[in-house]
C-alpha positions in Angstrom: -57.9 -39.7 -26.9 -55.2 -37.2 -26.2 -57.9 -34.8 -24.8 -58.3 -36.3 -21.4 -57.8 -33.2 -19.2 -61.5 -32.6 -19.2 -62.4 -35.8 -17.3 -59.7 -35.1 -14.9 -61.5 -32.1 -13.5 -64.2 -33.9 -11.5 -61.9 -36.0 -9.4 -60.3 -33.3 -7.3 -63.7 -32.3 -6.0 -64.3 -35.7 -4.8 -61.0 -36.6 -3.3 -61.3 -35.4 0.2 -64.1 -37.2 1.8 -66.1 -40.4 2.0 -69.7 -41.0 2.6 -71.5 -44.2 3.2 -73.9 -43.7 0.3 -71.5 -42.4 -2.3 -67.9 -42.9 -3.5 -65.3 -41.1 -1.4 -64.6 -39.0 -4.5 -68.0 -37.5 -4.4 -67.9 -36.1 -1.0 -65.5 -33.3 -1.7 -63.1 -31.2 0.4 -64.7 -30.0 3.7 -63.3 -27.1 5.6 -61.3 -28.4 8.6 -62.8 -25.6 10.7 -66.3 -26.3 9.6 -66.7 -22.6 8.6 -68.5 -21.0 5.8 -65.9 -20.0 3.1 -65.2 -16.3 2.9 -64.5 -16.6 -0.8 -67.7 -17.9 -2.5 -67.1 -20.6 -5.1 -70.6 -21.6 -6.2 -69.5 -24.4 -8.5 -67.6 -26.2 -5.7 -70.2 -25.4 -3.0 -71.6 -28.9 -3.4 -68.5 -31.0 -3.9 -70.4 -34.2 -4.7 -72.4 -32.5 -7.4 -69.4 -30.8 -8.9 -67.5 -34.1 -9.1 -70.3 -35.9 -11.0 -70.8 -32.9 -13.3 -67.1 -32.7 -14.1 -66.7 -36.4 -14.5 -69.7 -36.7 -16.8 -68.7 -33.6 -18.8 -65.0 -34.7 -19.1 -65.7 -38.2 -20.3 -68.5 -37.1 -22.6 -66.1 -34.6 -24.2 -63.5 -37.4 -24.5 -66.0 -39.7 -26.1 -67.0 -37.0 -28.6 -63.5 -36.2 -29.6 -62.5 -39.8 -29.9 -65.6 -40.6 -32.0 -64.9 -37.7 -34.3 -61.2 -38.8 -34.7 -62.3 -42.4 -35.3 -65.0 -41.5 -37.8 -62.8 -39.2 -39.9 -62.0 -42.1 -42.2 -65.2 -44.1 -42.5 -68.4 -44.5 -40.4 -69.2 -48.0 -39.1 -70.5 -49.7 -36.0 -67.2 -51.5 -35.6 -65.4 -48.2 -35.4 -67.7 -46.4 -32.9 -68.4 -49.3 -30.5 -64.8 -49.7 -29.3 -64.6 -45.9 -28.6 -67.8 -46.1 -26.5 -66.5 -49.1 -24.5 -63.2 -47.4 -24.0 -64.9 -44.3 -22.6 -67.1 -46.3 -20.3 -64.1 -48.3 -19.0 -62.1 -45.1 -18.5 -65.0 -43.5 -16.6 -65.3 -46.5 -14.2 -61.5 -46.8 -13.7 -61.2 -43.1 -12.8 -64.0 -43.5 -10.2 -62.0 -46.2 -8.6 -58.9 -44.1 -8.8 -60.6 -41.2 -7.1 -61.6 -43.5 -4.2 -58.1 -44.8 -3.8 -56.4 -41.4 -4.2 -58.7 -40.0 -1.5 -57.6 -42.8 0.8 -53.9 -42.4 0.0 -54.1 -38.7 1.1 -54.6 -39.8 4.7 -51.4 -41.8 4.6 -47.9 -40.5 5.2 -46.6 -38.5 2.3 -43.9 -40.9 1.0 -46.2 -43.9 1.4 -49.0 -42.1 -0.4 -46.8 -41.0 -3.3 -45.5 -44.6 -3.8 -49.0 -46.1 -3.7 -50.3 -43.4 -6.1 -47.6 -44.2 -8.6 -48.1 -47.9 -8.3 -51.9 -47.5 -8.5 -51.6 -45.3 -11.6 -49.3 -47.9 -13.3 -51.7 -50.8 -12.4 -54.7 -48.8 -13.6 -53.0 -48.0 -16.9 -52.2 -51.7 -17.5 -55.7 -52.7 -16.6 -57.2 -50.0 -18.9 -54.9 -51.0 -21.8 -55.7 -54.7 -21.2 -59.5 -54.1 -21.3 -59.2 -51.7 -24.2 -57.2 -54.2 -26.2 -59.5 -57.1 -25.4 -62.7 -55.1 -26.3 -61.1 -53.9 -29.6 -60.1 -57.5 -30.6 -63.5 -58.9 -29.5 -65.4 -56.5 -31.8 -63.0 -56.4 -34.8 -61.4 -59.8 -34.9 -63.0 -63.2 -35.4 -60.9 -64.8 -32.6 -60.9 -62.5 -29.6 -57.8 -62.2 -27.5 -55.1 -59.9 -26.3 -52.4 -59.4 -28.8 -49.1 -58.1 -27.4 -48.6 -55.5 -30.1 -52.2 -54.3 -29.6 -51.7 -54.1 -25.9 -48.5 -52.0 -26.3 -50.2 -49.8 -28.8 -53.0 -48.8 -26.3 -50.7 -48.7 -23.3 -49.1 -45.3 -24.0 -52.4 -43.7 -25.0 -54.2 -45.0 -21.9 -51.3 -43.9 -19.7 -51.6 -40.3 -21.2 -55.3 -40.3 -20.4 -55.1 -41.5 -16.8 -52.0 -39.5 -16.0 -53.7 -36.3 -17.3 -56.8 -37.2 -15.3 -54.7 -37.8 -12.1 -52.8 -34.5 -12.6 -56.0 -32.5 -12.8 -57.4 -34.5 -9.9 -54.5 -33.5 -7.6 -54.3 -30.0 -9.1 -58.0 -29.2 -8.3 -57.7 -30.7 -4.8 -54.6 -28.7 -4.1 -56.5 -25.6 -5.3 -59.4 -26.3 -2.9 -57.1 -27.0 0.0 -55.2 -23.7 -0.6 -58.5 -21.8 -0.9 -59.7 -23.4 2.4 -56.5 -22.5 4.2 -57.0 -18.9 2.9 -60.5 -18.9 4.3 -59.3 -20.2 7.7 -56.6 -17.6 7.8 -59.2 -14.9 7.1 -61.4 -16.3 9.9 -58.5 -16.4 12.3 -57.5 -12.8 11.4 -61.0 -11.6 12.0 -61.2 -13.5 15.3 -57.9 -12.0 16.4 -59.0 -8.5 15.4 -62.3 -8.9 17.3 -60.5 -10.3 20.3 -58.1 -7.4 20.3 -60.9 -4.9 20.0 -62.7 -6.6 22.9 -59.6 -6.5 25.0 -59.1 -2.8 24.3 -62.7 -2.1 25.0 -62.7 -4.0 28.3 -59.7 -2.1 29.5 -61.8 0.9 30.1 -64.3 -0.4 32.6 -62.0 -1.4 35.5 -60.4 2.0 35.8 -63.7 3.9 35.7 -65.3 1.4 38.1 -62.5 1.7 40.6 -62.9 5.5 40.7 -66.6 5.4 41.0 -66.7 2.8 43.7 -64.1 4.7 45.6 -66.3 7.8 45.5 -69.3 5.8 46.6 -67.2 4.4 49.5 -66.3 8.0 50.5 -69.9 9.1 50.4 -70.9 6.1 52.6 -68.2 7.0 55.1 -69.5 10.6 55.2 -73.0 9.2 55.7 -74.3 10.9 52.5 -76.5 7.9 51.7 -78.8 9.7 49.3 -75.9 10.8 47.1 -74.3 7.3 47.4 -77.6 5.7 46.3 -78.0 8.1 43.4 -74.5 7.4 42.3 -75.0 3.6 42.6 -78.2 3.9 40.5 -76.4 5.8 37.8 -73.5 3.5 37.9 -75.8 0.5 37.5 -77.4 2.2 34.4 -74.0 2.9 32.9 -72.7 -0.7 33.5 -75.9 -2.1 32.1 -75.3 -0.3 28.9 -71.6 -1.3 28.7 -72.3 -5.0 29.6 -75.3 -5.2 27.2 -73.2 -4.0 24.3 -71.0 -6.2 22.2 -67.4 -5.0 22.9 -66.7 -4.7 19.2 -70.0 -3.0 18.4 -70.4 0.3 16.6 -72.9 2.8 17.9 -74.4 6.1 16.6 -73.0 9.4 17.7 -76.3 10.0 19.4 -75.9 6.8 21.5 -72.3 7.7 22.3 -73.3 11.2 23.5 -76.1 9.7 25.7 -73.6 7.4 27.3 -71.2 10.2 27.9 -74.0 12.2 29.6 -74.7 9.2 31.8 -71.1 9.0 32.7 -70.8 12.7 33.4 -73.8 12.5 35.7 -71.9 10.0 37.8 -68.8 12.2 37.8 -70.8 15.3 38.6 -71.8 13.6 41.9 -68.1 13.8 42.8 -67.1 17.2 41.4 -70.5 19.1 41.4 -70.1 22.6 39.9 -66.4 22.1 39.3 -67.3 19.8 36.3 -69.0 21.8 33.5 -69.8 19.6 30.5 -70.7 21.1 27.2 -71.9 19.4 24.0 -71.8 20.7 20.5 -73.4 18.0 18.3 -74.1 18.6 14.6 -77.6 17.0 14.0 -76.4 15.8 10.6 -73.7 13.7 12.3 -76.0 12.1 14.9 -76.5 8.9 12.8 -72.8 8.4 12.1 -71.3 5.3 13.6 -68.2 4.9 15.7 -66.8 2.3 18.1 -68.7 2.3 21.4 -67.2 4.2 24.3 -64.6 5.7 22.0 -64.8 9.2 23.6 -65.3 8.1 27.3 -61.5 7.8 28.0 -60.9 11.3 26.6 -63.6 12.7 28.9 -62.1 10.8 31.8 -58.7 12.1 30.9 -60.0 15.6 30.9 -61.6 15.1 34.3 -58.3 13.8 35.7 -56.0 16.5 34.3 -58.3 19.5 34.0 -61.0 19.3 36.6 -59.2 17.5 39.5 -56.1 19.8 39.8 -58.0 23.1 39.6 -59.9 24.5 42.5 -62.6 26.0 40.2 -62.7 23.0 38.0 -62.9 23.2 34.2 -65.2 23.0 31.3 -65.2 19.9 29.1 -66.5 20.3 25.6 -67.5 17.4 23.4 -68.0 18.5 19.8 -69.1 16.4 16.7 -69.6 17.8 13.3 -69.9 16.5 9.7 -67.5 17.8 7.1 -68.3 16.3 3.7 -68.0 12.5 4.1 -65.9 12.8 7.3 -66.9 13.0 10.9 -64.9 15.2 13.2 -65.0 14.4 16.9 -63.3 16.6 19.5 -62.9 16.6 23.2 -61.3 19.7 24.8 -61.0 21.2 28.2 -60.1 24.6 29.9 -57.6 23.0 32.2 -53.9 23.8 32.6 -53.1 22.1 29.3 -49.7 20.4 28.7 -47.4 20.8 31.7 -43.8 21.6 31.0 -42.7 18.7 33.1 -45.4 16.2 32.4 -47.4 15.5 29.3 -51.0 14.0 29.3 -50.7 11.1 26.8 -52.8 8.7 28.8 -54.7 7.8 31.9 -52.8 6.7 35.0 -53.5 3.1 34.1 -52.1 3.6 30.6 -55.3 2.8 28.7 -56.4 6.3 27.6 -55.1 7.8 24.4 -53.0 4.7 23.6 -56.2 2.6 23.8 -58.1 4.9 21.5 -55.3 4.9 18.9 -55.3 1.1 18.9 -59.1 0.9 18.6 -59.1 3.4 15.7 -56.4 1.4 13.9 -58.4 -1.8 14.3 -61.7 -0.3 13.2 -60.5 2.0 10.3 -57.0 1.0 9.4 -55.2 4.1 7.9 -58.5 5.8 7.1 -58.6 8.0 10.2 -56.8 10.9 11.9 -56.0 11.4 15.6 -54.5 14.7 16.7 -53.5 15.8 20.2 -52.9 19.5 20.7 -52.9 22.4 23.2 -55.9 24.7 22.8 -55.2 28.4 21.7 -57.2 29.7 24.8 -55.5 27.2 27.1 -56.3 23.7 27.9 -55.9 20.5 26.1 -57.8 19.0 23.1 -58.0 15.8 21.1 -59.6 15.7 17.6 -60.5 12.5 15.8 -61.5 12.2 12.1 -63.2 9.1 10.9 -65.2 8.2 7.7 -69.0 8.9 7.8 -70.7 5.5 7.9 -74.4 4.8 8.3 -74.2 1.0 7.9 -72.9 -1.3 10.6 -69.3 -2.2 9.8 -69.2 -4.8 12.6 -72.0 -5.6 15.0 -74.8 -3.3 16.0 -75.6 -2.7 19.6 
């Protein structure tokens, strides 16, 4: 009878819920957020089934061990029947305990602890009383509850129920901790997605302001055809950006097409002063990266290389595959780093700083971001990311 931990296992699964058609112990712990657990626990996936399995397995094991212990001396019906009755009574009492314990958990902590102790003591006394009566009824000619027999079973029954209760609360505590870990993981993922979306959405207002300002200028100059063309290209670009998930990853080929669309809009403003150049390794076209990752770099190059120079500048976008790494570069033939003013970001402060944050969110430490002056003059940025073909987040 000292081997009661096994029956204690089922109760924790059942302690945290109540259903109209089953004991509260059988409903199990349900995630407060109603979310699918990140850590899969197949046995506890159905809390009701897990409870009944553990309860049946635990008390069956207890019955077997008690029977073997009782039959070690001699085999008789009078020896085995009290053990069977004792196991059935213990099984029923623990079902009642699981229901009461589940209710106590909704009460204030001190009240719940006091009621739990009182309930355990009362259940122990009831278990010992029924155990002693069944033993005397089977073995003695005059059934009754003898005080010495009651005291003899009291300690043994307390050990069984206390062990069952300890495992009950222990497994419930384990399930609660695991659920809280799941919730924390979900919250971290949501926070990461929200931050990525925020960083991504920072790009559009700045670009939109510049483009609308250019369209307004064309309208004032009565260059309606150019204004209409720019509006058409702007609508195509915005359709792409709004249709995408802000945290989506796209292929290099998709990113390049988006850059070309963006540069077509800017070319309406700068004409021949803006000279884009693309050097894309075909082997890297299917590699994935965060959407609109390179657009701020191109916009930065336009602001600091094309705008201040009368003859404009060339902007080169290069992508190549080196082993299992993808190297992305944006460089220009502008004046480069000025002695009095660096080019760390756009005027709105969302350029390079934004890209650093997005790379950190998407790849953690598994990336490289270098800003440097070009040997032939101008300014360049190189990004190194892992080569990924699968979709690490959400596909466009």
